N, C-alpha and C positions, 0 to 999 in steps of 0.2 A: 834153648840151645840147639834143639834138633832142627828147627825150621830156619835157623840163621842163614845157612847157605842159599836156601830158596829165596829168602828176603833179598839177599845181595844180588842174586841173578835178576830178580825183578827190577831192582834199582839200576842195574847195569843196562837193562833193556830200555828203561825210561831215559837214562843218561845218553844212550845211543841215539834215541829219537831227538833228544834235546840238542845233541851235537849235530845232527842233520839239519836242525833248524839254524844252528850256528853257521853251518857251511852255506846255507842259503841266505846268510846275513840278516836273519830275522831276530836273532839274539846275538850278543857279543861272543866271539870265540874265546875271549879271555875268561869268560865265565863258564862256558860249556866244556872246554877241554880239561880243566882241572877236575870238574865233576866226573867226567868219564874216566879219567885216570884213577881217581880215588875209588870209584865204584868197582872198577876192574881189580884194583889192588885188594880191596876188602873181600871181593868174591873169591879170588885165588887164596887169600889168607884163610877164609872161613872153610874152604874145602881141604886145605892142607893141615890146619892147626888141630883139628879134632882127631887126626890120626897120629899125633905125636906121642912119643913114649914118655910117660910121666914117672917112671921108676917103679921099683918093686916095693910093695907095702904089705 
């Protein structure tokens, strides 16, 4: 769980490179844009979710 944000940052960098290939029309943009969106979403989610308040126990 500790390395999950780092994993998603690496996936986002890879998806960004894949999106650049899509902008050069080497791969379909229909495939690269959702991958970039999903990776950015999970990167932000992984950084904010671990600091959420879970209640007093």
